[in-house]
C-alpha positions, 0 to 999 in steps of 0.5 A: 809569258805575258802574251801566252797568258793573254792569248789563253785568257781571251780565247777561253773567255770568248769561247765561254761567252759564246756558250753561256752568253757571258764570260769574256769580261768576267774572266779576262778582267781580273787576269788582264788587270793583274798583267797590265794594271787596273787601268790599262788592263780594263781598257784592253778588256773594254776594246776586246769585249766590244769586238767580240760582242760585235761579232757575236751580235751578227750571229744572234741578230734575229733574237735580239730584243731591240725594244729593251736594248733601246732603254738599256743602251743609253742608260749604260752611258749614264753609268760609264761617265761617273765610272770614268771619273773614278778610274781617273782619280783613284790610285792603282792599289785601291783601284785593284781592291775596288775592282776585285770587290766589285767582281766578287759582289757581281758574282755573288749577285748572279749566283745567289742574289738573283734567286731573291729578286722579285719579278719586275717589268717596265722601262725603269728597272731596265734603265737602272740595270743599264746604269749599274752595268755601265759603271761596272763595265768601266771599272771592272770590264763586266756589265753582264752581272747587272743585266743578268739580274735584270733578265732574271727578274724580267723572266727573259728566256735564255735565247733572248737573254744571250742574244741581247747581251751581245749588243749590250756588251758592244755599247758598254765596251765602246762607251767605256773605251771612248769616254775614258780616253776622252776624259784622260782616265786611261791611255794605251801609251804603255801597252805593248802593240803585240797585245792587239794581234794576239788578243784579236787572234784569240778572240777569233779562235775562241768565237770559232770554237765556241760556235762549234762547241756550244751545241755540245756543252750544257749552258749551266756547265759553261756558266759555272766554269766562267763564274769560278774562274772570275771569282778566283781572279777577283779574289787575286786582285783584292789580295794584290791590292791589299799587299800593295797598300801594305808595302 
């Protein structure tokens, strides 16, 4: 049952990411966190998101904004390092609550809050978005909301946004995964080896299906589905963490 839930979650997340630009981290993070714990679950998301984003980057390479990527990329690492220390120090139940609240906050920002963000320009806002995205990705497996708010404020067009988001996810996933392992904040010791073939097959099938479905599904529809599922998962994580602390 665990592997079936993993397969469906990753497949749907990869499909929606190809359709709307984001989805895998938002959908998979709360589900995998509940399946495998807040540390190992997010670590699995980091690695799968990195693989998925790398494959997606190859299909969207021509539309990537490399100038802004050169600013956001290093800034991601600056946010990943403190996030990794926090993961190492917090107990499981408080970490569940924190990650769930961060996901819900991120969803609120990309749905309601971004409407009130004034137009911005320059390297500093991009760097700030990168730092926040790196921190969020390390704790919650979701760098997308911070970059989405920046993209909205910088008035990116949808094509550039969806394309540039993919190498951002790749760098964030690689950095979060590597630094947490180096700092001893997480490990794969308790993760069933079956997770990897199941997750990678689901990624491949989701990406394959997404390429074919994307032209037929309105991006707002795919985005709404992804955000709704992520909201439910974030709320579940908070409730589970609170119940764990009460016992």
